[in-house]
N, C-alpha and C positions, 0 to 999 in steps of 0.2 A: 713269179715264183713266191710262194709263201709257205711257211711252216711254223707250227707251234713249237715252243721250246719244251713242252711237257712230253715226257715219255711214259709216265705212269698211266696204266689202263690200256695202253696199246702195245705192251710188251708182247713179243712173240709175233707181232704182225708186221709185215713189210709195208711201210707207208710211203706212198709216192708223193714227194714234195710238190711235184707239178700238179697233182690232183688237188692238193691243198690250195694251190694258187687259184685254181678255178673256183673252189668253194669260198675262199676268203675274199675274192675280188668283188668290190662293190662299184667298180669303175664304169663309166659310160663307155660306149664304143670308142676305141682309140682311132677309128677312121671316120673322118667327116667326108661324106660323099661329095664329089665335085671339087675337092680341095686336097691338099697334102695330108699326110697322116697327123693324127692328134696325139699328143703326149698324154698318157693315162695319168689320172690324179695321183695314184700311188707313186709312180715314178717321178712325177713333178715334185711331190712333197719330199721324197727321198733325196732328190738332187738339191732341193733347197736346204735340207739339213746338212748335207755335205758342204755346200757353199757357205752356210752360216758358221761352220767350224773354222773357216778361213777369214772370218770377219776381221778387218784391220783393228789392232788394239795398240794402245800406247805402251802398255806393259805386257810382258809375256804372261800367258795363263799359267795355272797351277801345273807345272810340269818339271819336276825335279827328281834327282836321284833318290831322295828320301821318300817322296810320295808316289813317284812313277805314274802320275795321272796324266792322261792324254786330254788335250783340248777336245771339246765335243760341241756340236751344233744341235739345235733342237727346234722343231716346228710344232706348235700347239694348234690343234684343229678341233673345232666343235661345229656340229651340224654342217659339215662340208665347207666351213669358212675358217680361214687362217686367223687365229686369235693372238698368236705371238711368234716372233722369231728371236731366238736367244742363242747365246754361246757362253762357254765357260769364262769366268773372270779370274782374277789373280787369287781370289779367296774362295770362290764358290763353284760347284759343279753346275752343269746345265739343268739337271733335274731339281737341284735345290733352288736355283733361280726361278724355275717355273712355279714351285710351291710358294715362294715369297711373292712373286708378281701376280699370280692368279688365285692362290688360296682355294677357297671352296668352289670357285668357278671351274676348277679342273675336273669336277665330277662329270663323267660322261664324255670327256674329251679323248681324242686320239693323239698320241705323242709319237713323233718321228725323230729318232736320235741318229746321229752320224756314227755312233758307237754304242755297243751295249752298255747301259748304265751300270754303275757299281752298286753294291748292295746298300750303301748309305742312301743313294738317290732312289733306288728301287723301292725300298720299304716306305719311303715318304710318298712317292707318287701312287703306289698301290693303295696306301692308306687314304689318299685323297679321293679315291673312287674313280680313277680314269677307266675308260672303256677298253682301250687297246694301246699297247706299247710296241712300236716297230723300230727296228734298228738295222744298220748296215752290218753285214756279216764279216767284219774284219777284226783287227785287234781291238779289244774292248777298252772302255774308259780307263779302268785300272789295268794297265798294259801287261799282257802276258809275254811280251817280247822284251821287257825291261832287262837290261844287262847290268849285272852287279858291278860295283866299282873295282873289285879285285881283279877282274879280267879273266878269272878261271872258269866262270860259269856262263860264258858267252852263248847266247842262243837258248838259254834255259829260263824258265819263268821263276820269278821270285816267290818265296813262300807266301807273302802277303797277298799277291795277286791270285794265287791258287786258292787260298782260303776264302778270298772274296768271291771267286767264281763259284765255289761250293755253296756259300751263303746265298748268292744270287739265285742259284738253281733251286735251293730249298724254298726261298721266298716265292718264286714264280710258280713252283709246282703246287703251292697251297694258296694261290691267289686267284681272284675272280677275273681280273683283266686278262685279255688274250695277249700274250707276249710272243712276238713272232718276227720273222723276216719277211718283208713284203717287197719282192722284186719281180716285176712283170717283164717278160721278153718284149723288146721293142718291135713295133710293126716293121715289116721287112725293109721298107725304104725310109724309116724314120731317121736313121743316122744321116743318110744322104740328104734328106730334105732339110734337116737342121743345118748341115754343113753348107748347103747351097744358099739358104735364106740368111744365114749368118754372114757369109762372105759378101752378100749383096745388100746388107742392111743399111739404113740411113747413115749410120756412123762411119762406115767404111766408104759409102758413096760420097760423103762430104770430103774425106781424105782424098779420094780419087779426083774429085772436081778441083781441089786445090793443087794437086800434084799430077798434072797430065802425063808426065813421063814415068810415073811410079807404077810398078807392077803390083796392083792391089792383090791379085790372086796369090802371088808369092809372099807378100807381106802377111796375108791371112794364114797361109800354110805354115809360115815360120812361127807366128804367134800360137797357132794351133798345136804345133809340135812341142813348143815350150810349155804350154799350159797342160798338155797331156802328160808330159814328163813330170811336172810338179804334182799333178793330181794322182798319178800312178804311184809316185813315191809315198804320198800321204795315205792313200786309201786302198792300195792293192798290195797283197803279199805275193811277191814273185816266187818265193820258195813254196812249192806245193806241199812238201812235208810239214813245213811250219804252219801253213794254212790249215791243213787237216788237224794238226795238234790243237790249234786254237778252236776250231769248230767243235771238236770233241770236248774241250774244256768248258765251253759255254753252252753245252747242251744241244748242239746242232749235228750230232753224230749221223743223223739220217742223210746229211748232205755229203758225207765222207765217202760214200760208195759211188761207183760209176753206174749210169751216166750222169747222175745228179751233181757230182762234184765238178765235172767239166762244164756242165750247163750253168751252174752257179757262177763259176769264174768267168765264163763268156758273157753272161748278163752283166756282171760287174764291169768288165772291160767295156762293153757297149755303152753303159751309162756314163762311165768316165769319159769315153771318147765324145759322147754327146755334150757333156758339160764343157769339155775342152773347146768344142766348136763354138758354143755360146760365149764362153769367156774370150775367145779370140776375136769376137766381133767388135770389141772395144780395144784398140791398140794400147799398149802400155805407154805410160807417160813419156818415156824416152823418145817416142815418135814425135813429140812436140804438140800433142793435142790434149785438150781437157775441156772442162766446162767453165766458161768465163762470161761475165756480163758484157754485152755488146757495148753499152754506154754506161759505164759505172758512174753513178751519181753520188753514191754514199759507200762508206766502208761496210761491206757486207759481213755477216756473221756466218759465212758459208763453212760447211764442214770440209774436212781434208779431201784432196783429190782421190786418195785410195778408197775412202768410204763412199764417195759419190760414185766411183766406178763400180764398187761392190753392189750398191743399191740399184744401179741401172741394170746390172747383170741379173739381179733378182727379178726385176721387171721383165727382162728378156726371157727368162725361164717361164714366167707366168704367161707370156704371150703365146707359148706353144700349146696352151689349153684353149685357144680361141675357137669360137664357133663361126667366125666370119669366113666366108668362102674365098675371100681375096687376100686379106692381110691380118696378121695378128698384132695386137697391141697389148702391152702390159703396163701397169702403173702400181707404184708402191708409195705410201705416205708414211713418213717418219716425223717425229717431233723431238725436240731437245727439252728434256725435263730438267728439274732442279737438282736431282740427285743422280750421281753416276757411280756409286760405290758398290753396286750389286751386280748388274749385268755386264757381260763382256762387251756389250755394245756401248758401254759408257753412259752418257746422258741420253742417248737416243733410245726411243721406244716406238714400237710399231703402232700406227693409227689404223691403217687398213691397206688392203691391196686388192687388185682385180685385173681382169682381162675383158676384152670385148666379147659379148655373148648376147644371145636372145633372152627374153624374159624368163625368169625361173619357172620351170615346169612345162615349158613349151616343147613340142616334139619337132623332129626334123621335118623340114619342108612346110611347117605350119605358117611360116612367114616368108616373104620374098628374100632371096639371097643374092640377087644380081646387083651390080654396081651401076655407075653412070653411063655405061655403054648400052644399057637396056633403054630402048626408045620410049617405052611406056613408063612414065614416072611412077605410076601406082604399083609397078612391079619391081621397084628398086628397094633395097634393104634399109636405107638410111632412116626411115621413120620408125623402124622396129628394133634395130640393134641397140643394145646398151653399151656405151663406150667404157673403156677400161677405167678412166677417171671417175665416171659415174658409179660404176660398181664398187670402186675403192671407197668412195664417199658413202654410198648406200649401206655397205656392210662393214663400216668402220667399227673398231673395238672400243674406241674412247672418243670423248668429245674433244674438239679442237679448242685449245685455250688461247686467248688473246695474248697473254703474257709470254707464251712460248713460241719459239721459232719452229714453225711447222713447214715441211717441205715435201714436194711431190716429185717423184722420179718417173718419167714417162718415156717410152721407147719411140714415140712419134710426136710431132708437134700437136699440141691440143687445138681442137677446132673451135669455131665460134660458139658452138653449143656448150662446150665445156669450160671455156675461159671465164665466163661470168660465175659459174658454179665454183670454180677454184678460188676466185677472189671472194665471193660471198661466204664461202666456208671458213675463211680466215687463214688460208694457206699463204705463207709469206714468200716462198721461194719455189721456182720451177726449174728443174734440171731436165733438159731435153735437147732435141735437134730442131733446127728451124728450116729444114729443106722445103717443107710445104707452106711456110709462112708467106702470106700474100696471095695465095691461090684461091680462086673461086670456082668451085665445081658445081654450082647451082644447088644441088641437094646437100652438099657439105662444103664449107668454106673455112679459110684460115686467115681472115682479114683482121681479127681483133688482137691477135697475139702480139704483134709489134707495138700496138698503140695502147694496150691496156695499162693503166697506171696503178700503182699501189702494190704491185707484186714484182719481186726481183726475178729476172729471167736469166738463168745461166745456160748458155748455149754451147753445144759441142763445136769447138773451133780451134784453130791453131793459136798457140800462145803468142800474143803480140807484145807481151811485157818485156821489159829490159831484163833478161836473165842474168846479165853480168852483175847486177846489183845484189850482192850476197846479203841475205838477211832481209831483203825488201819484201814486205807482205804483198802477195799477189791477189788478184781479184777473187780467186776461189778459196782464199783463206790459208794458203800454204806459205811457206817461207822458202825463198829461192835456194839458198845454199844447202840447207838441211835436206830439202826434197831431192836436189840433184845428187847428193851423197847417197841418199836412200835408194834412188833409182839406179845408181851405178852398182850398189851392192846387190840389189835385186837382179839386175841384168847379169852380173857375174854368176849369181846363183842359178838363174835360169839357163845360162850357157852351159854350166857344169851338168845340170840335170839333162839338158838336151843331148850333150855328148854321151852321157851314160845311157840314155834311152836309145841312141843310135847304135852304140856298141852292143847293147843287149839284142836289138833287132838283127844286127849283122851276125851276132854269135848264134 
């Protein structure tokens, strides 16, 4: 689903937003023959922007009664490659951060926002010469749902938000970039496919192997329900009248009539449900699992568990763009820079990301797609497919610096082909699962992972540290007491959201 915000020139014409979707879509076929459905590029980038809005931050983003500004996630794309993953900071909006971080390199880029940017951001990114600005059709960055402090105007927009919406409309109606909503309906079985593959992923398989009596299916469904409740509260407007009012205010009045309004809301629900399934594939820390060094030899500079989990879920989202007929793999590379005063990601900045796919420009069935069950070795895929780690390195946005802590987050154990590349590139830390470690499948093997020196390996496993030692630094960089208190707070919050969600469904 796609629609332009501009109404000028089409006045008097009934424009079908679904037709706009077919015209605006530049995606490859969402179905890979012989395998499960493939997530379209538009939907994957949209989901990444939503997920980036939820990036763990030490300080709350700019969100106060005085400014009524909502936290916003942003994905910067150029020539089909992701150039930046950003989120609002305590002082700057996501669009402002993009201008600071990318500058003139924004020219010709596509920007995917988790909310419609305010006029302050819009004028800067339009002036930078971006090609397209896409956003999630919910409450905008300058909230139209903001409640005044006197309590008498509950449910009404503030004057400032209305003025900003008008200014944003004027800016985009006179701008060259295509400013639009890009949501594509999921393939008929995409949601089920993501749910099934998420519930059977390596991370939950590890939990199942360690806890033979545990019902993994029930654990996954509980995590899924909690995640969906949280995501629905953040990104979906339950009140239809409220949603229509916001769509009208931000120039999406063509979505306010049926059947387009119901179709839009259903597409939003489907994408949120898909994201909830992906998030549920990594159990919350209270389950006792995280990424820890197997044999800690030195005090690591590992990032916090919440950030590690967030980055692994980024990689899992990328894996649903795979061209591999058997298994999808995603990889994300981040580095810790010297300055953390700008982006909501703190000192972390994106180096590159990728998923396993065939060489750029190749057509379907141009190369073998079968695995090691194929008797004829020349008909197997392994010599042709580019691994997720290799794509992340090949299409990186910045050089890896020796003085910085660069880390890669991968959804499956790196193979012997990738491990030397990871070390040679200067990556210092790997966060992954080791279920395949030690295996030799002839065409692909995982023998180097355990023995490679010079790279810290943080493995998904049960926490074996003494959790009773309050304030004791753990192997993954967190502090016991503080994190337990945080986890308890988050658990209570998720339980409240889950109860609300259940009551809504029953009602």
